[in-house]
Every structure is written in structure tokens, then in C-alpha cells.
N, C-alpha and C positions, 0 to 999 in steps of 0.2 A: 709528165705524168709520174705520180709517186710509184716507187718500186713496190711490188707485191711480194711478200715473203712466201717462198715456196717451201712447204714442209720437207724435211729430210726424208729420204726413202727409208722404209723400215729395214732394220738389220735382221739378218737370219740368225737363228740360234745355232751356233757352231759347236763342234765337239761331238763326242760319241753319245749315243743314247745309252745311258747307264742302266745296268741290269740288276739281276737278283742279288748279286754279292753286296751291292750298295744298299738295297732294300733291307737285307738281313742286318747289315751294320747299323742302319737307321733305327731298326727295332731295338737293338741292344744299346746303342750309344746315340740317342736322338739329337742331343745338343752338340756334342763333340763332332759327330760326323756331318751334321748339317752345316756347321761352321766350316769344316774342311771342304765340303762340296762347294760352298759359296765362295770360299777363297780361291779354289782351283778352277771353277767353271763359271763363276759370275752369278749375278742375281737371277738369271733365267737359264735353266738347263733342262735337258730332256732325260726321262727315265722310261725304259721299256719294261713294264711289269704288269702283272695281272692281265696279260693278253692284249695290252694296249700301250700306246705311247702317250706319256703324260709330260706336260710342261710344268716344271716346278718353279714358282716365283717366290721371291723373298721380300720382306720388309713391309712397313705400314703403307707406303705409297701404292705399291702393287695391290696390297690387300684392299685398300679403299677403292681402287679402280675396278677390281673384280667383284667385290661383294656389295658395295654400295650400288654398282651396276646402273649408273644413270642412263646409259644408252640401251639398256636391256639387251646387251650382247651375250651375257653369260646366263646359262640355265642350270638350275640345281638338279631338277628331276632326272634328266638323262645321265648326268655324271654320277649321282648317287645310285641310280638304277643299275649302272654297270657293276657296282660293288654289292649292294644289298637289295636290289630290286626284287629278286625272287622271294626274299624273306620278309621284307617290309613294304610291299607294294602299296602305292598311293597314300603313304603316310604324308603328313603335311610338308615335310622337307623334300619330298619327291614330286611336289606339284610346283607349277610356275605361273607367273604372270596373272591373268585374270582369274583363272581357275584357283590358283593359290590364294589370291585375295578373297575370293568368294568363300572358300572353306575357312580361311583364317577369321573372317568376320563372324561367321557362325560360331566358331570355336572360342572366340574371344570372350563370349559370355561366361564360359566355364573358368576363365582366368581373371575375371574382374576382382576388384577389391572386396566386394561382399562375399563372393565365392571363396576367396582366399581366407577370409576370416572364418568361414564355416569349416574349411579344411583344417585350419589351425586348431579350432576347438575340438574337432574330431580326433586329431592325431596326438594332442598333448597327453591325455591320460594313457593312451596306448604306448607312447614313448616311455612314460614313467614306469608302467608295468614291465615292459621289456628290459629296461636298463636296471631295474631292481634286482634282476637275476644275474647280472653280469659279475657281481662280486663272488659268485659261486663257481665261475669258470676256472678250471685248474690251469690251463695253459692258454691264456687269452691271446687271440690274434685279431687285432681290431679291424683289419680290412674285411675279414670274413664275417665278423660279428655285425659290422656296419652294413654289409651287403644284405645279410639276412634281415636286418632291421628295415632297410629302405624298401626291400621287396614287400615285406609285411605291411609297411605304411602305405605303399602304393596300392596294394590289394585292398587295404582298409579304406583309404581316402578316395582312390580313383575308381575302384571296382565295387566296393561296398560289400565284400563277402569275407567270411571267415573260412579258412581252409584247414584241413588236417595237415600235420607235418609232412605226410607223404605227398599230398596234393601240392603243397607249397614247394617241396623239393622238385616235383615233376615240372611245375611251371618255371621255376628258377633255372633248372637244367635246360629247358627249351629256349629261354631267353639267351643263355650263354651260348648255346649251339648256333642260334640264328645270328647273333652278333659276330661270332668268330668265323662263320662261314663266308662272310663278306670279304675276308682277306685270305681266303684259301688260294693256294698256288694252283691246284687242279680245280678248274672252274666248271665242272660238269659232274653229274651223278655217276658213280662207279657201281659195278655189279655188286649185289649183296648189300647195298646201302652203306658201304664203308666210305670213309673220308668225310672231311668237314662239310663239303657241299651237300652231299646226300643227307647228312645229319641235320643240316640247316633246313632243308626242305621238309624233313620229317618233323622238325621242331615247329615250323610254320603251321603244319597241319594240326599239331597238338594245340597250339594257341588259338587257331580259328575255331576248333571244336569247342574249346572252353568258352570263348566269348559268344559264339552263336547260340550255345545252349543257354547262357544266362540272359541273352538279349530280350526275349519276349517278356520276361518278368519286369525288366527295367522299363520297357515301353509302357507296360500296364500300370506299374505302381510308382515309378519315379524314385526320388530320394535325393539326398544332399551330395552323393558321391559324383565324381566326374563322369562315370559311365552313364548314370541317369541324366546328368546335365546334357551330355551329347545326344542322348536319345530324344530330348525334348527341346533342344536349342533351335532357334529360328533367327534368320536375319530380318532386316526391316521390311522385307517384302514377303515374309512368311515362309521362305524356303527352309527345308530341314534336310538332315542327312538321311540317306538310305541306310538299310541295315548293313550293307557291305561297307559304306563309308564309316559308320560307327565302329565296326570291327577293325577296319584298317587303321583308323586313327587311334583306337584304344591300344592295339598291339604296339604301334610305334611309340605312343606317348608313355606307355608303361615301361617299355625298354629304356627310353630316354630318361624318364623320371627316376628310375632306381639305379641305372648304371652310371650316369654322369654325376648324380648326387653322391653315390658311393665313392667315386674318384675324388670329388671335392672334399668330402669328410675324411677320407683316408689321408689325403695330403695335409689337411689341417691337423689331424691327430698325430701324424708323424712329426710335423714341425713343432707342435706344442710339446711333444714328448722330448724333443731335443732342446727346446728353449723353455726351461722351467720358469724363467722370469716372465715370459709372455703368458705362459699357462696360468701363473698366479694372478697376473694383471687381469686376464679375462675372467678368472674365477671370482675375484673381488667385485668386478662389475656385475656378474650374474648374481652373486649373493645379495647385492644391494637391491635386486629386483626379484624377490622370492617367488612371485606368481605373475610372470609377465603376460600381458595380453598381446594380441597380434601387433598392435601399434607400439607397445613397449619393446617388443623384440626387435623392431626396426631401429631402436635407439641404442642398441648394444654396440657402441662405436669401436671399442677395442677388438671385439670379436669380428666386426665387419672388416677392420684392417687386416686381421689375420686371414680371414676368408679370401679377401682379394689377393693377398700375397701368395696364399696357397694355390689359388687358381692361376696365378701368373707362373709359378714354379712347376705346376703340373696341369696344363690345360686339359680339361676332360675330353675334348675331341681334338686329337693331336694334329689332324690334317683335314682340310675341307676342300672337296673338289667342285668344280663347275665345268660345264661344256660350252665352248664358243659356238654360238648359233650362226655366226658368219665370220669371215676373216677380220681380224682386228690387230691391234698392237698393245703391248704392255711394256712400259718403260722403253719404247722405241723398238722393241723386238716384234717380229711378225708372228702372229699366232694364227694358224690355219683354221678354217671352218671345220667344226666337228672335233677339234682337239679338246682333250680334258686338261684343264689347268688346275693346279692344286697349290694351296698356300697353307703354311703350318703356323697356327697360333703358338704351338709348343716352341718352335724355333724363334718366332718373332718376339716372344716374351723373354728371350735371353740376349737380344741384340745389344751390344755394348754401346752403340751410338744412341740408343733410346733409354736404357736402364743403367743407373749407376751401380757398379759392382754386381752384375746381374745374377751371379750364382748364389749370392748371400741372401738368407732369409731376413728381410728388413721391412716389416709391415708399415713402418712410418713413411715409406716412400709414397704411400697412398694418402697420407695426411694432407690437409688443405695447404699447408705452408710449403710442401714439396711437390705434390701432385705430378709425379713422374708419368702417370698414366694419361695426363692431359697434354703431353708434349705434341701428340699427334692424334687426330680424330680416331684412328684405328691402331693406336699403339697397344691398347689393352683390349683383347677381343675373345675372352673365354667363351662368350655366348654367340660368337659370330657378329655379323653386321648387316645392315640393310633390311630388306623386307623379310628375309628368312632368319632374322635374329630370334633366338630361342623364345618361344611363346611362354614357356614355363619357368623363365629365369627368376621371376619374383616368387613363385611358389617354392622353387628350390631354395632360394635364399632364406625364406621364413622357416622352411623345414630344417635347414642346417642350423639356424639359430636355436630352434626349439630343442633339437637333439643335443647340441653342445651346452645349452643352458643346463639341461638335466645331467649331462656327463660331468661338467665342471663343478657343479654343486654337490655331487655325491662321490666323485672319484678323483684320484691323482694317478697319473700314469707316466712311465719313463721307458727309455731304451738305454742299452749300455753305451758308454762313451765310444765314439768312433763308428757307431752303427750307421749304415746308409741303406735306405730302403731300396731293394732291387726292383726296377720297373719292367714289366712285360708290356711291350707295345705291339703285340701281334694284332690287336684290334684297338680297344680303348685301354687307357693305362690301368694296370692292375699290379698290386704288390705281389711279386712271385712267391714270397715267403708268408703272405697273409698278414704282415706287420705284427710280429710277436712283441709284446710289451709286458712290463710289470705293472699290474693294475691293483690299486689299493683303495678300499673304501675310506672316505674321510671320517666316518663315524665309527670305524672299527676300533 
């Protein structure tokens, strides 16, 4: 009788459960300290932070196993809920399996090609108006200017409302508080409403009040904006979202739409400020298309290379958690049921075994003749992978192209030699100094 191969027993993850000191170092030195941890503790190690023990896994093989999730072992909802559940309950990323598929099918109507063309038409004149005033800013800090712009665009395209400056500032402040609360060290409300957790809960109430107040009008009158689309979207069987579903999805999508897009554009602006050669190459490409349609914008190839390389160097979501629904293994290591597993696109995008000279800004690595991102199915994962891959990735890509087309055709910007943008990774990547630049109008 032929011998039957017996699988090797799963290995236990050995070594200490690393704690707060390492978390703080990862926030300040994400690439250097991730590399150090991997060299000293291996591809799978444990961290005890945020009141729970997490298993940190590295590399594209592990990423594929967890996030493509062929055996449906890993759940997104309970993992994200541990961090942001009180502030973004029942957002699309916090749903799983059949329920997630049901909601995504209804929502997909709001992100189809026809809808994206409508959004592009709505936002282009808005972008032109906003950027026309940037030449008058005395001390331009591009990250902060881009964040204001993306929130404004999200409110215009997604919500379909014009707000006063005070109202816009209130909504922006609420989103910032809700996002940062998820990485609070003290994870409970404190007396007097102090602390990030309490501030996040108050921010959630502000956002709910805003959307519930606007919802009846959207139900009655509709519109081309995402809010109206979600109010009227139905699947093939006629199912639609409840009012609570619409509000939950709007709060989550509006956060994702403006925060992650701000990170992408900030990274692009920083890299183009340091590489005037690539800035001019992208500018010439944009000048050759003075009035690009939605489809034209998709053909801006130099800008596309820069966007991908900027996403690689600064992944908008630095770490993505999942929870094991039953005991399993990753790369031969035992992962107990109920454990939170996390893998970092930020770290994976700097792995020397995948990327040539990984710390160097080199957009050509994404060109067809090199295609470093194709070495592995999950080598390049700025939008995640599997069924939870970002539903708004194409919307974000078109919006980024529209903003940079306007920026490149009207402005030149630079930073001093030797400047390095300081990154705050308390939650999503943010430039701690707001990215100060020298900004000049081309027609001045």
C-alpha cells in the first residue's frame, strides 16, 4: 500500500507577547521596526495591545491566505469591530460572508461605471473652483489643503449638500475623532467626556444626527449623489437598505472616501515635490489632455505609475485585521479560534524579496516591462484583497486623477532638498507637519 503523507503538526508561536513599547515604535518607525521585529521574531509573532492579543503575520503568502480566505476561516467584522465598532458600526467592512455579499451587491450599483462618470462630471468644476484659490494661500501645507478638498468633494459627490465653513469644520472634526478613537489606548468612556474614546462616541452621534436629518429628503427626491443612490438602490430581488443601513454605510464610506484618498494624494504630492522630473513628465501628459473626460483620465499613464508607487510607499490603511472563526494555521503556525490576525500592507510594500530597492521612489517598477507588483498575487495590496477589497477603489482613482490634472496644469510645487515628510501612524497615515511646500502658479 502506498505511503500516505501525514501533515506536520502545527508549530506554536513562541517568544513573548510584545506590548506597548513596540506598538509606539511601529507608529514612529513603521518600516524599520517592522523589519527588526521580523528579523528577531520571525514571520509570525504575537503582540498584546488594545486589550487583546494579536498575531502579526508578514509577507504576500500569508496575506493571500488570510485575505483571499478561500476556506472562510477569517472574519473581518469582529476584528474591525474591536477597534472601530462603536464608531463605524455595520459599515461594509464590518460585515461578513452572506450578509456582506448581500449589502455589497446592493451598494455596487452606486459604484458602477455609469455612476462613476456622473460623479466625475459633478466634481470636476468643483475641483477647478477650489484649486483656483490655492495660489493665494500664504503658507501652503498640501496635506491639510487636500484633506479639506477631499472632504468637500465627498460632501458634494457623496452627500449632495453644500455646507457652511463652520458646518464643514464640525463634520471634519467628527470624522477625525471617530477614526483616531479606534486606536485609543484607554478603550472606554471616561468621566466628563474626556479622552479619545469618549470623543469618538460623541463624534458618532454628530454624524448620525447629520445623516438622519438629511435622509427623508433623499428618500423623496433622489439625486445623482451616492447618498441618494443608496436610498434607492435595490438588488435583483428588490431588496433595499433600511434607514439605519443607509446611515451606517454613508458614515463609513464618507470616512473611507476622504481619509484614504487624502493619504494617497498627500503621498503623491510629496513624491512629486521631491522629483521634479516626474512632476514635469506628469504635467506634460496632463497638458496634452486639456479637458479630460472620465475615460480620458484613465489613460493618464505616467500619473497612474506615480499613483501606484505612492500607494506602495504609503499604504492608506497600514494594517488590516481579521479574526479566526476556528483554529487554523498560517505558514505552519497554529492560530487559535478567536485570535485577531493582522497583516500590514505598509510593511509588505517594503519587502526586499519582492521589491527592488524598496525605499526608492521608482514609478517605473509598475511599468509592463518590469511589473514588480505582479511577482505575487498579493504583492501589491493598497486596497486589500478578496471579497472585502475596497469597493470605492475605482472612484478614488478617478478622483485622484482629476485633482492632479488640475494641480499639475496650474501649479508647480517643491520642498527643500533633504526634506522628509514625517508620518503620524496613530490611525491612518498623516503628515505631522501638514506637508509644507513652495507652491507657484504656472501662469504667474
